[in-house]
C-alpha positions in Angstrom: 0.0 0.0 0.0 2.9 2.3 0.7 4.2 1.9 -2.9 0.7 2.4 -4.3 0.3 5.6 -2.4 3.7 6.9 -3.5 2.8 6.2 -7.1 -0.6 7.8 -6.7 1.1 11.0 -5.3 3.6 11.2 -8.1 1.0 11.1 -10.9 -0.6 14.5 -10.0 2.9 15.8 -9.3 3.9 15.0 -12.9 0.7 16.6 -14.3 1.1 19.7 -12.2 4.7 20.0 -13.4 3.6 19.6 -17.0 1.0 22.4 -16.5 3.7 24.6 -14.9 6.1 23.9 -17.8 3.4 24.9 -20.3 2.6 28.2 -18.5 6.2 29.0 -17.5 7.1 30.9 -20.7 4.1 33.2 -20.4 4.7 33.7 -16.6 8.3 34.7 -17.2 7.4 37.0 -20.2 4.6 38.8 -18.4 5.7 38.5 -14.8 3.9 41.7 -13.8 0.6 40.2 -14.6 -0.9 39.2 -11.2 -3.1 36.5 -12.8 -0.1 34.7 -14.3 1.9 35.1 -11.0 -1.0 33.5 -9.1 -1.2 30.6 -11.6 2.5 30.1 -11.3 2.4 30.1 -7.5 -0.5 27.7 -7.6 1.2 25.1 -9.8 4.6 25.5 -8.0 3.1 25.1 -4.5 0.9 22.2 -5.8 4.0 20.4 -7.0 5.8 21.1 -3.8 2.9 19.8 -1.6 2.8 16.4 -3.3 6.6 16.1 -3.5 7.0 16.7 0.3 3.7 14.9 1.3 4.9 11.5 -0.2 5.6 9.1 2.7 9.1 8.5 1.5 9.8 12.2 1.3 8.3 12.8 4.8 10.7 10.2 6.2 13.6 11.7 4.4 12.8 15.3 5.6 12.6 14.1 9.2 15.9 12.2 8.9 17.8 15.0 7.2 16.7 17.6 9.8 16.9 15.3 12.8 13.6 16.6 14.1 10.8 14.0 14.4 7.7 15.0 12.3 9.1 18.4 11.2 7.8 17.4 7.8 4.3 18.0 9.2 4.4 21.8 9.6 6.5 22.1 6.5 3.8 20.3 4.4 1.0 22.2 6.2 2.8 25.4 5.4 3.1 24.5 1.7 -0.5 23.5 1.6 -1.5 26.8 3.3 0.6 28.7 0.7 -1.2 26.8 -2.0 -4.6 27.8 -0.5 -3.4 31.5 -0.6 -2.5 31.1 -4.3 -6.0 29.8 -5.0 -7.6 32.9 -3.5 -5.1 35.2 -5.2 -6.0 33.6 -8.4 -9.6 34.2 -7.8 -8.9 37.9 -6.9 -6.9 38.3 -10.2 -9.6 36.5 -12.2 -12.5 38.5 -10.9 -10.8 41.9 -11.2 -9.0 41.3 -14.5 -6.9 44.3 -15.5 -8.3 46.3 -12.6 -5.5 47.5 -10.2 -7.7 49.5 -7.9 -7.1 50.0 -4.2 -9.8 47.5 -3.4 -8.0 44.8 -5.5 -4.7 45.6 -3.8 -6.4 45.5 -0.3 -7.9 42.1 -1.1 -4.6 40.7 -2.2 -2.8 42.0 0.9 -5.5 40.7 3.1 -5.2 37.1 1.7 -1.4 37.2 2.0 -1.5 38.6 5.6 -4.1 36.0 6.8 -2.5 33.0 5.3 1.0 34.1 6.3 -0.3 34.4 9.8 -1.7 30.9 9.5 1.8 29.6 8.5 3.5 31.4 11.4 0.9 30.0 13.8 1.4 26.5 12.5 5.1 26.6 13.3 4.5 28.1 16.8 2.0 25.4 17.6 4.4 22.7 16.4 7.2 24.1 18.6 4.9 23.9 21.6 3.7 20.4 20.9 5.2 17.1 22.0 5.6 15.0 18.8 8.5 12.7 19.6 7.0 9.7 17.8 7.5 9.8 14.0 4.4 9.2 11.9 4.7 9.3 8.2 1.2 8.4 7.2 -1.3 8.8 10.1 0.1 11.9 11.9 -3.2 13.8 11.9 -5.1 11.1 13.7 -2.2 9.9 15.9 -1.8 13.3 17.4 -5.5 14.4 17.2 -5.7 14.6 21.0 -2.2 16.1 21.6 -2.2 19.7 22.9 -1.0 22.3 20.4 -0.7 19.6 17.7 -4.5 19.3 17.8 -4.9 23.0 17.2 -2.3 22.9 14.4 -4.2 20.1 12.6 -7.6 21.8 12.9 -6.1 25.2 11.8 -4.6 23.9 8.5 -7.7 21.9 7.7 -10.0 24.9 8.3 -7.8 27.2 6.2 -7.7 24.6 3.4 -11.5 24.1 3.6 -12.3 27.8 3.4 -10.0 28.5 0.4 -11.2 25.4 -1.4 -14.9 26.2 -0.9 -14.5 29.8 -2.0 -12.5 28.9 -5.0 -14.9 26.1 -6.1 -17.9 28.4 -5.8 -16.5 31.2 -7.8 -15.2 28.9 -10.5 -18.7 27.4 -10.9 -20.2 30.9 -11.1 -17.7 31.8 -13.8 -18.5 28.8 -15.9 -22.1 30.1 -16.2 -20.9 33.4 -17.8 -21.4 33.9 -21.5 -18.7 34.3 -24.1 -16.2 31.8 -22.8 -14.1 29.8 -25.2 -15.2 26.1 -25.4 -11.7 24.9 -24.3 -11.6 27.4 -21.4 -15.1 26.3 -20.3 -14.0 22.6 -20.2 -10.9 23.6 -18.3 -13.0 25.5 -15.8 -15.3 22.6 -15.4 -12.4 20.3 -14.5 -11.1 22.9 -12.1 -14.5 23.2 -10.5 -14.8 19.4 -10.1 -11.2 19.3 -8.8 -11.8 21.9 -6.1 -15.1 20.3 -5.2 -13.3 16.9 -4.8 -10.8 18.6 -2.5 -13.6 19.2 0.0 -13.8 15.4 0.3 -10.2 15.5 1.5 -11.1 18.0 4.2 -14.2 16.1 5.2 -12.3 12.8 5.5 -9.6 14.4 7.6 -11.9 16.3 9.9 -14.2 13.3 10.4 -11.3 11.1 11.3 -9.8 13.7 13.7 -13.2 14.3 15.3 -13.7 10.6 15.7 -10.5 10.5 17.7 -11.9 13.2 20.0 -14.9 11.0 20.8 -12.8 7.8 21.3 -13.7 6.2 18.0 -11.4 4.9 15.3 -12.0 6.2 11.8 -8.4 6.5 10.9 -8.9 4.9 7.5 -10.6 8.0 6.3 -7.5 10.1 7.0 -5.0 7.4 6.0 -6.5 6.1 2.8 -9.6 8.1 1.6 -8.1 11.6 2.1 -4.9 11.0 0.1 -6.9 9.4 -2.8 -9.2 12.4 -2.8 -6.2 14.8 -2.8 -4.6 13.0 -5.7 -7.8 12.9 -7.7 -8.4 16.6 -7.0 -4.8 17.6 -8.0 -5.1 15.6 -11.2 -8.3 17.3 -12.2 -6.9 20.7 -11.4 -3.7 20.0 -13.4 -5.7 18.8 -16.4 -8.0 21.8 -16.0 -5.0 24.1 -16.6 -3.6 21.9 -19.4 -6.8 21.4 -21.4 -7.3 25.1 -22.6 -3.7 25.3 -23.8 -3.6 21.8 -25.3 -7.0 22.2 -26.8 -6.3 25.5 -28.4 -3.0 24.2 -29.7 -4.5 21.1 -31.2 -7.4 23.2 -32.6 -5.0 25.6 -34.2 -2.8 22.8 -35.6 -5.8 21.1 -37.1 -7.0 24.3 -38.6 -3.7 25.0 -40.3 -3.4 21.5 -41.6 -7.0 21.6 -42.9 -6.3 24.9 -44.7 -3.1 23.5 -46.2 -5.0 20.3 -47.3 -7.8 22.3 -48.9 -5.2 24.1 -51.0 -3.8 20.8 -52.4 -5.9 20.8 -55.7 -4.8 24.3 -56.6 -1.2 23.5 -55.4 -1.0 20.5 -57.7 -2.4 22.5 -60.6 0.2 25.3 -60.1 2.9 22.7 -59.8 2.1 21.7 -63.4 2.7 25.3 -64.4 5.9 26.0 -62.6 7.4 22.5 -62.7 8.6 22.9 -59.1 7.5 22.2 -55.6 7.1 24.3 -52.5 10.1 24.2 -50.1 9.8 21.5 -47.5 11.2 21.6 -44.0 10.2 18.9 -41.5 11.0 21.3 -38.6 8.8 24.1 -39.9 5.7 25.0 -38.0 2.2 24.4 -39.4 1.8 28.1 -39.9 5.0 28.4 -41.8 4.1 25.5 -44.1 0.8 27.1 -44.8 2.4 30.4 -45.7 4.9 28.7 -48.0 2.2 26.9 -49.8 0.1 30.0 -50.2 3.2 31.9 -51.4 4.0 29.2 -53.9 0.5 29.2 -55.3 0.3 33.0 -55.6 3.7 33.2 -57.4 2.4 30.6 -59.9 -0.8 32.4 -60.4 1.1 35.6 -61.3 2.8 33.6 -64.1 -0.7 32.6 -65.3 -2.3 36.0 -65.0 -1.5 37.1 -68.5 -3.4 34.0 -69.9 -6.6 34.6 -67.9 -9.7 35.6 -69.8 -11.9 37.9 -67.9 -14.7 37.5 -70.4 -14.7 33.7 -69.9 -14.8 34.2 -66.2 -17.7 36.6 -66.4 -19.7 34.3 -68.6 -18.8 31.4 -66.3 -20.0 33.3 -63.3 -23.4 33.9 -65.0 -23.6 30.3 -66.1 -22.9 29.1 -62.5 -25.7 31.4 -61.2 -28.1 30.0 -63.8 -27.2 26.5 -62.6 -28.3 27.3 -59.1 -25.0 28.0 -57.3 -24.8 30.6 -54.6 -23.0 33.8 -55.6 -19.8 33.0 -53.6 -19.7 29.5 -55.1 -20.4 30.8 -58.5 -17.5 33.2 -58.3 -15.2 30.4 -57.2 -16.3 28.1 -60.0 -15.9 30.8 -62.6 -12.4 31.5 -61.4 -11.6 27.8 -61.6 -12.9 27.6 -65.2 -10.8 30.6 -66.2 -7.8 29.2 -64.4 -8.0 25.8 -66.1 -8.4 27.6 -69.4 -5.3 29.7 -68.8 -3.3 26.6 -67.9 -4.4 24.9 -71.1 -3.6 28.0 -73.2 -0.2 28.2 -71.7 0.4 24.6 -72.4 -0.7 24.8 -76.0 0.9 28.2 -76.7 4.0 28.5 -74.4 5.4 31.3 -76.5 2.2 33.4 -76.4 2.5 36.5 -74.3 -1.2 36.9 -73.4 -3.0 40.2 -72.9 -1.8 40.6 -69.3 -4.8 42.7 -68.4 -6.9 40.2 -66.4 -8.2 41.1 -62.9 -6.4 38.7 -60.5 -7.6 40.3 -57.2 -10.2 37.7 -56.5 -8.0 34.8 -57.5 -5.2 36.0 -55.3 -7.4 36.6 -52.3 -9.7 33.5 -52.5 -7.3 30.7 -53.2 -9.0 28.5 -50.6 -12.4 28.9 -52.4 -10.9 28.3 -55.8 -9.0 25.2 -54.6 -12.2 23.8 -53.1 -14.0 24.4 -56.4 -11.3 22.4 -58.2 -12.3 19.4 -56.1 -15.6 19.2 -58.1 -14.5 18.8 -61.8 -18.1 17.8 -62.8 -19.4 21.1 -61.6 -16.6 23.0 -63.3 -17.3 21.2 -66.6 -21.0 21.9 -66.4 -20.3 25.6 -65.9 -17.7 25.7 -68.7 -20.0 24.0 -71.2 -22.8 26.4 -70.4 -20.4 29.4 -70.5 -18.9 28.5 -73.8 -21.9 27.0 -75.6 -23.2 30.3 -77.1 -19.8 31.1 -78.6 -19.3 27.6 -79.9 -22.7 27.5 -81.5 -22.4 30.9 -83.1 -21.8 30.9 -87.0 -18.3 31.6 -88.1 
């Protein structure tokens, strides 16, 4: 069971560290932003709490310092600092860019109260008799010990208050309009995580109170509370990761989809230039999209002198008569004119063309034109209708 608990503790630690690594560049770049500072403190103290709360680390801390159970006030202090970072995060969230005196007073009040709790924890520990080392059940073992009893109740009440306030405000924020979908999911996970944290407090307080009445419910503190804490921290860490990971994946998918939609037009322009866009496996998705767009537009400039504005105008009217929407009709007409220009260039490579075609739409709407090229049967129907009058006219 000891090994299982250690493993359970290191999982949320790894997730919190991952979330911190994701946020760290923004925190360093915009250190003056109180919201980012609060997020950084929350993730840092969250990692520290689980690192030093692991039974193996508790035993190591006691052994290195030579003071039995000194890991207890140390872990309690880190947990109290974590609670303060929760409330500071809420203050920063609610006030946004507001730097009013009320915001600064709220921040100072949170720091002062929880700093006072940390000092009180150490004073109570110094006054208590805790000579027997306990790495897993210290809260219930010393539940009836003078000063240690007050220390345990103090850190649990401070934790419960911060957790309840944070959970309530997050659930209120979720119900507001205009939130990004990924942010909303992240907030939901945060809300569930902080709500689950209340199970940790309830388990601990119930087990401690049972000791006061002579009953033994130590299993709540020894087994249920750590599991609740690990689950809560995991949800909180994922809640911070989801908005960033989701937005990154969404942006990556969007760029790849745009690049993929350009493939028909890209292959057509490759037949004109005889070359390919530059390829770099290390390039970002955005850079690859820019390179493909640049390659296509450069090739379209070479075709511009072969474009027939009259054909495109007739094709636009033909597409409209065939029932296509105006935007779709414009794209189909551009595709018809473009294919005709490619064919003209292929049959008459030495022809200079008139060079007077309007290429503004073609250069701007390469995505729409490329999508139109995916439907050759529609292009052919438009071309036949657009060229039928000219072909049927007497010589």
